[in-house]
C-alpha angles and dihedrals in degrees: 000000000000094000142025091251090053091055091049091049091053091048092051092047096054100029100105127063095244091058090051093050091049092050092048092049092050091049092050092047092050091050092051092051092051093047090050091053090051093046094236122147127203096261091054092048089054090050091050090050091053090049090050089062089070089051095050100042132046105255130157096204098092098029129089123262123298091250092053092051093048094048092049097042115129144125129289091258089076088069098045093088087067093047090251109138098198089217095113132041118286127217113196126203120188118201135168105165130064089216090070096054092112092084089054090060090049094050093048089051089051089052091051090050092049091051089049087056093045095251110145113218134155114219115208116191111194115202105209097178113126116261116272141149090256109072098179094140093048092048092049092049093049091048092053091049092053092048090051092055090048092055090052090054092050090050090053096255117120108193091203098054103025120107086242098068118186136135141206117239122192110197134178117224093218092056100050130067125257088243092058091048091050094049091047091055092044098051101037113111088207128025116192128186113208096215091059094074139256127336091261093050094049091045092052091052092057119127112287112219116218116253111251113203114221116227119218112258114244129200129213127197108289120224123227118246116247133189132043096350097050095080126062095175095103097052116116119229091007109188102185094274104048150327146187124292116242095268093046094234096112136043110211122201125190118193121186126190111313095007124126137166113258090242135010107293106203142170122215111213117183150134126210097291109014140039152128141223124223132187131215088260091057096252123126142107142255129228139183129209093339122033093208106032099040110037111166091196131019123280111217115217091188113105092188105049100016095186110208124232094196123052137171114205128195118199130185103227092207101048101022092232112158128203142130146210095264137057093246130101100359113034120197112223095209117035121059127244123227123203125187119195107196135174102284097353145054129206135193130201131192136153124205139143088022091297122115115210130193120180119193122189130188145139125232118244097254113011131085098238135108116216117208114182117190115193114198124193126186106223094173126094095244141061115276132206113202139171123214116205125188113201122192129175107213119222106162092180141033098299133022091214090060101040103035097086091057102045116114121199134191140166111245110232094210102049102020088230127130116252122201132189136181105205089177090070110098096204104028102026094112095052123100124222117200142187126190132179123202140147148169095286130067117292097197095113096048117144133196147173135186094199113102092191090058094047101043098027127231092289096015127133135210088249091063115013114199092229091057094046091070133042096235114123121253113264098241087228120162136153138083132319094042130122087256128230139132118241114174120180132190132176129224138181122209129193121212111301091000120142129202136171132226118194127205116198115196123177151111136249138185093250143005091259092054091047091052091049092049093050092047092049096053096039088062097034127105096252092192089058091049090053092048090054089054092049092047091050094053092044088056094047098042100031099069 
């Protein structure tokens, strides 16, 4: 409401159960009246809801091939000549025969239903019949589009003024450029071909994802961390959760089972054009050039859940046990987690399953690259085989939900890193984001995928990704039209008391060549010296 009194009035009005029942009944009645005006029955409404899932979420099943999307990729300006803004999702229907016009009626009904439910979608009907003097198909399509808008008006929904804006465009293939046709196919969330049958038939023939059985998570006896993080006695201003180290250059937090800071406790680490923020739990996000407009990974504005967009997983290849160096997304119920926010860096320490982990994150003074160094020590009395998986959810814009359908990924043959682009972005579309995983041991068995649905599973969660619940290799799938992510996996073997390091490099450059040069530079650099430069700089700035 616009005032406090307005809020209290609404609360009083709907406070008792009878008021709620009355409001729900009125809402249901209104919906039935509107559906009756639009001539939509319950089965059709369910079909349109299922179809809307492909509009709302990045899914390759009803889109063209990855090559087609990459060839047609461009910016929204390519559609402006047809009065299509490109600001809302597009559903494309291709038709070349008047006999198949039944699916056009279905799709227009779906559009009417979506507008009724405040879902903004542009419908583009592409008439692919060869040019002729007789334009019976074009006339029929335009007539159906006008009738659809009339029904919306009768039902009390004006597509031009409703909150759920969205239009119907009837285009002729022979009157639009090849570039426009290519961009339409590339950006459409759903591409339907009239001769392939009804909406229901085409929906049923969608790609079926294999079922991935989830294995029960097991727990072994957790070791207790020893060394410099085991004692909190020397922390200054200790408040029960954390305090400053003696020199005041770090804030150390220790969280045991069930403990949390009262509010997000983050560190902002950046140079002039690139940076990231990271919380005590290990969650955060990375940006380049502009922290709002060009997020490489997703910023979470949820202080309760704070879902991470970047995760490092450790898996025991013999037992299948899965954990990591940070609280999110898999929290150990026994051993504590230590976080150190320093000047220009943050580090995280945790020990579980007889493996000690230390993750260090920082950004160089001048380059657009995030350095994540994971040290792994085998504290058991036997040889261990482990996999390290870096998982990143690409955004390359202001919102993953908006940019995900347009992101194109590939594995760079020179560096072995994953490159990602968002050609739909007007300002940053030419830039290249990258992520590369390497370490002290051999990388010959590395695996990867850019398909989030494959990695997490259809109903998977970050706490237990489907791809890490089984021992099958990642598919090495990249391209366009995917639900995009970056999952990079490497395998290591550690003898008793042996330590190794795996490094994740995440960043962005103006071109592929610059990305390759940046990766090569920091793969051969003395990373300890780079960190010392960062520390020296902040000592100079903050130690006046």
